[in-house]
C-alpha positions in Angstrom: 19.0 -15.7 -4.0 16.9 -18.7 -5.1 16.1 -19.9 -1.6 12.9 -21.2 0.1 12.6 -19.3 3.4 9.8 -21.0 5.3 8.8 -20.8 9.0 7.2 -23.7 10.9 4.0 -22.4 12.6 3.4 -25.6 14.5 6.2 -24.7 17.0 4.1 -22.0 18.6 5.1 -20.6 22.0 6.9 -17.2 22.1 8.8 -17.7 18.8 9.1 -14.7 16.5 8.6 -15.4 12.8 10.5 -13.4 10.4 14.0 -12.2 9.4 15.6 -10.1 12.1 18.0 -8.3 9.8 18.5 -4.8 10.9 20.9 -1.9 10.1 22.3 -3.6 7.0 23.5 -1.9 3.8 23.7 -3.0 0.2 21.6 -6.2 0.5 19.8 -8.1 -2.2 16.8 -10.5 -1.9 16.3 -12.1 -5.3 14.0 -14.9 -6.6 13.2 -16.4 -3.1 10.0 -18.0 -1.9 9.0 -16.6 1.5 6.1 -18.3 3.3 5.2 -20.7 6.1 4.3 -24.3 6.8 1.8 -25.4 9.4 -1.9 -24.4 10.0 -1.6 -20.6 9.6 0.0 -17.9 7.5 2.5 -15.7 9.3 3.5 -12.0 9.3 7.1 -11.3 8.4 9.4 -8.5 9.3 11.8 -8.3 6.5 15.0 -6.3 6.5 14.1 -2.9 7.9 15.4 -1.1 11.0 17.8 1.5 9.6 18.6 -0.7 6.6 19.6 1.1 3.5 20.4 0.6 -0.2 18.5 -2.6 -0.6 17.0 -4.5 -3.6 14.1 -6.8 -3.2 13.2 -8.3 -6.6 11.6 -11.3 -8.1 10.5 -12.9 -4.8 7.3 -14.8 -4.1 5.6 -14.1 -0.8 2.6 -16.1 0.5 2.0 -14.5 3.9 -0.4 -12.9 6.5 1.5 -9.7 6.1 4.9 -8.1 5.6 6.6 -5.0 7.2 9.4 -3.3 5.4 11.6 -0.3 5.9 11.2 0.9 9.5 13.5 3.9 9.7 15.1 2.7 6.5 16.0 4.4 3.2 16.8 3.9 -0.5 15.0 0.6 -1.3 13.9 -0.8 -4.6 11.2 -3.5 -4.6 10.4 -4.7 -8.2 8.9 -7.7 -9.9 7.7 -9.5 -6.7 4.6 -11.7 -6.4 2.7 -11.2 -3.2 -0.3 -13.1 -1.9 -1.7 -11.7 1.4 -4.0 -13.5 3.9 -4.1 -11.1 6.9 -5.2 -12.1 10.3 -7.1 -9.9 12.8 -4.0 -8.4 14.3 -2.5 -7.1 11.1 -2.5 -3.4 10.5 -1.9 -3.8 6.7 -1.2 -6.6 4.3 2.1 -5.0 3.1 3.5 -1.9 4.7 6.3 -0.3 2.8 7.6 2.4 5.1 11.0 4.1 4.9 12.4 7.0 2.9 13.0 6.9 -0.8 11.4 3.6 -1.7 10.3 2.4 -5.1 7.6 -0.3 -5.2 7.3 -1.0 -8.9 6.0 -3.7 -11.2 4.9 -6.1 -8.5 1.6 -8.0 -8.3 -0.3 -8.0 -5.0 -3.3 -10.1 -4.3 -5.3 -10.3 -1.1 -8.4 -9.8 1.1 -9.1 -9.3 4.8 -10.3 -6.2 6.6 -7.2 -4.0 6.6 -5.5 -2.1 3.8 -3.9 -4.4 1.3 -1.0 -2.1 0.6 0.1 0.9 2.8 2.9 3.4 2.2 3.5 3.0 5.9 1.7 1.6 8.9 2.4 3.0 12.4 1.8 5.8 14.8 1.3 9.4 13.7 4.7 10.2 15.2 6.4 8.0 12.6 5.1 10.0 9.6 8.0 12.4 9.8 10.4 9.5 9.0 8.6 8.4 5.8 8.5 10.0 2.4 9.4 9.8 -1.3 7.6 6.5 -1.7 6.8 5.7 -5.3 4.2 3.0 -6.1 4.5 2.5 -9.9 3.1 0.1 -12.5 1.8 -2.6 -10.1 -1.1 -5.0 -10.6 -3.2 -5.0 -7.4 -6.1 -7.4 -7.0 -7.9 -6.4 -3.9 -10.8 -8.0 -2.0 -10.6 -6.3 1.3 -13.8 -5.6 3.3 -14.5 -2.1 4.8 -10.9 -1.0 4.0 -8.6 0.2 1.2 -6.6 -1.4 -1.5 -3.9 1.3 -1.1 -3.6 3.5 2.0 -1.5 6.7 1.7 -0.4 8.3 5.0 3.0 9.8 4.0 3.5 13.4 3.0 4.5 13.0 -0.7 3.6 9.6 -2.1 3.5 9.1 -5.9 1.1 6.5 -7.2 1.2 6.1 -11.0 0.4 3.7 -13.8 -1.0 1.0 -11.5 -3.9 -1.3 -12.3 -6.2 -1.6 -9.3 -9.1 -4.1 -9.3 -11.2 -3.6 -6.1 -14.0 -6.1 -5.3 -17.0 -5.4 -3.1 -16.8 -2.3 -0.8 -13.1 -1.9 -1.0 -11.9 1.6 -1.7 -9.2 1.9 -4.4 -6.9 4.5 -2.8 -7.4 6.5 0.4 -5.3 9.5 1.4 -5.5 10.1 5.1 -2.1 11.0 6.7 -1.6 13.0 9.9 0.6 15.6 8.2 -0.2 18.0 5.3 0.0 15.7 2.2 0.8 16.1 -1.4 -0.1 12.8 -2.9 0.3 12.4 -6.7 -2.3 9.9 -8.0 -1.8 9.8 -11.7 -2.5 7.7 -14.8 -3.8 4.7 -12.9 -6.5 2.3 -14.1 -9.3 1.4 -11.6 -12.0 -1.1 -11.7 -14.1 -0.7 -8.5 -17.6 -1.3 -7.1 -17.4 1.4 -4.4 -15.1 4.5 -4.5 -11.9 4.7 -6.5 -10.1 7.6 -4.7 -10.9 9.2 -1.3 -9.1 12.3 -0.1 -9.4 12.3 3.7 -6.4 14.3 5.0 -7.3 16.2 8.2 -4.9 18.9 7.2 -4.8 21.2 4.2 -3.1 19.5 1.3 -2.1 19.8 -2.4 -2.9 16.3 -3.6 -3.3 15.7 -7.3 -5.7 13.2 -9.0 -4.9 13.4 -12.7 -5.5 11.4 -15.8 -6.9 8.2 -14.2 -9.3 5.8 -15.9 -12.0 4.8 -13.4 -14.7 2.2 -14.3 -17.2 0.2 -12.4 -20.0 1.4 -10.2 -20.6 3.1 -6.8 -21.6 6.4 -5.3 -18.7 8.4 -6.8 -15.4 7.9 -8.7 -13.6 10.4 -6.5 -14.7 11.5 -3.1 -13.4 14.5 -1.1 -14.0 13.3 2.5 -12.4 16.2 4.3 -14.3 19.5 4.3 -13.5 21.1 0.9 -13.0 24.6 2.1 -10.7 23.5 4.9 -8.5 21.3 2.7 -8.7 23.1 -0.6 -5.8 22.8 -3.0 -6.7 19.5 -4.5 -5.9 19.3 -8.2 -8.4 17.0 -9.9 -8.4 17.0 -13.7 -8.4 14.8 -16.8 -9.9 11.7 -15.2 -12.2 9.4 -17.2 -15.0 8.3 -14.8 -18.0 6.1 -15.8 -21.1 4.4 -14.4 -21.0 6.1 -11.0 -23.8 8.0 -9.3 -21.5 11.1 -9.4 -18.1 11.5 -10.9 -16.8 13.6 -8.1 -18.5 14.2 -4.7 -17.7 16.2 -1.6 -18.5 15.8 2.1 -21.4 18.0 3.1 
């Protein structure tokens, strides 16, 4: 608690930047500043491999990226302030990962050309170890290029009551996991210049897009990118969508 945890990027060589804290239980990271000194931002691996029952709250991260929760479970991440400046090797700005994780009431800011926030980032074989990720009540200020503000690849993510501001051609939320998905995207507020929600699961799914408020401009508020007859079962209702070419559109 109340620490400044900084890495010196001028050292270089084969050093690994991050916190190598694996297989720990009952940990708390509270009100710390996590960043780097030197010419570049760094990507951090924070407590993850098999770590369980953790609380990560009130921290400030100024980073190239962060990975959490690899084969981990039962995390709570609340009230954190995150600024992301990803480099070309990052797969995502912030990758949550794990099982039974609540990511709530954080503010996340960043650009780059990768998803700003991902429920997980990794190979398709890892999807079976991820689930019950809840992304709730966050403020997300997203300026990514040719990518997504939130990327959902797990089987059952819940994304509710977030405020998502997407600049340029950034997509608000994209659902595209390797397994059949049941994403619940509900009661969020979007301001976008492109697409707010894209459903692109290659498998049949039962995702719900309900009660969202979508403003801005672009080709469509909600876009079904996988063939509709193949991946039917989507539940889309009660959304307020304005100033788009189409409110809902489907792949041909």
